[in-house]
N, C-alpha and C positions, 0 to 999 in steps of 0.2 A: 460069765468070766471065769476063765480057769486060773487059779493062781498056782506056781510051786515053787519051791526055794530050795537050794542048794547050799551047806557048809563047806567050805574046805579051812585048812590050816594053813597059815600065810604067814612070814616071817614078821608080820605086824597085828597077828591075832586071828582067831579064828573070823573069815570074812563069810557072810549069806548074799548070795546072789538070787533075784526074786525076779522070775517071769509071769510074766502077765499076757493071755492068747498071743504066743509068739514073737513077743520081744521081751528085752530086759527094761524093769523098772524102777529097781532098788539095787543098791549095794550098801550091805550094812556090816557093823563091827558086830562080832558075836553069832551063837550058834542055834540051832534048832531047826534049821533046813535041811531033810534027808529024802526030797522027791529026786525023779531023774527025768531027764526029757531029754535031749540031743541038744537041745539050746542048750540048757544047761550044763552038761558035760560039756560042749563046745567052749562058752564061758568059764567055766573052770580050768580046763586045759589052757586057752589064752592065758587067764591068770598066772596058773603055772610057768608057763613060758616069761611072762612079764618078770615075774619075782626072777626067775632063773637067769633074767638078761638076756633071753633068747627074742624078745618081742618087745618094740616099740610101739607099734599100732593095734588097734584092737578091730576086728571086722563082724561086728554085732548089731543087730536089730535093736535099736535104743529110743523108748518110749517112754521120758521122764516127763510127770505132770508138774507143770506151773504155768505164771504169766506169760504172756507173750514178751515180756522185758524177761524175763526170766529163760525163754528159750533163746534170745538173742544175745544176752550174756554166755551163754552156756555153747551157742554156735559159735562164739569168738572163742572158748577155752578149749575147743574140739580143734582149731587153727594151731594152737601153737602147740609148735614141734617138741618133740621127745628131747629131753635134755636142754630145753629151752621155758625164759619163764618171761611174763608179762607183768605188769603192777595193777594194781584195781584200775588206777588213773589212765591208764591205757587202754584197759577193757571201756571206763566209760567215755573217753573222745568216740574210740569206734561202734558205740552203742549209743551214744547221745544221751547218757544218764549222767549219775554223777557217782563218783568212787565207793561211797556208803550203799549206795542201791545196790553198785556190784559186788560189794562185801555180801549183803544180805542176798543175792541170789547166788554166792557160791556157795554160800551158807546153808542156800536152800535146795543145791543140786542133789536130787536122790541118789544119784548113779555114780558116787566117786570111783576115780581111777580110771573108770571106760572115759567119762564127760571130766577130765584132767583138771579140777580145780585147784589141785596141791601146785600145779603151776603157776599160780596168781600169787603175786607177794604184794606185800605194803610197798608205797613210795619210796622209802629209807632203804629198802630190797632188805627188808626183814619179815620173818617169815610171815606175821601175821594169825589170824586164825585156821582151823580144821575142825570140821565138824567129824569127824571119821577118829577111829582107833582110840589113840591117847593124845589127839589134837596136836599141836604143833609137833611134838616127837614122831608122831606118824606121819605128817607133810615133810618131815627134816627128812626120815627114814627115804622116802618117795623119791625126794628131789635128789637125795645123795646116790641112790640106785640110777636116777638116770643120769648122772656127772653133772647134775648142775646146780651142786651144792657141796661147797662154794658155788655161790650163784652164777651162774653164764647167762647173761642179759640177751634177752631177744633184739632185732633192730630198733623196734619202739619203745624208746626210755625215754621213763617220765619226770 
């Protein structure tokens, strides 16, 4: 198993992208990665374009580790369009889970931004938690960047 990391400066602080065997497996806040690979350089470019409001979708191989339920929730998050949001309850209904379990799956998302857990809000359309950067402050920044804060609701309202 080959593991590489690349850290780049973003408006939310240093973000480190981790690659393992040709797929992105993690995005974390903080520094420490200086490896180069074509995939890491592409991921960095796509993130820079996202933060510059030149990109709305990512085109990268992702390989998050998690349970079958986590993967179901993450697939639902990938389907939330740029600039839109859904509630934990919306995702619970679409995955057959409960809102609390969806919240746990969101918190376990190892590839935030690329898998957009920041687009999932509490039932009252409050931010809820966020495990990256400065927590809800970072989540609000990402939603504002996408034009979804103040929140633009998706069609599936809870």
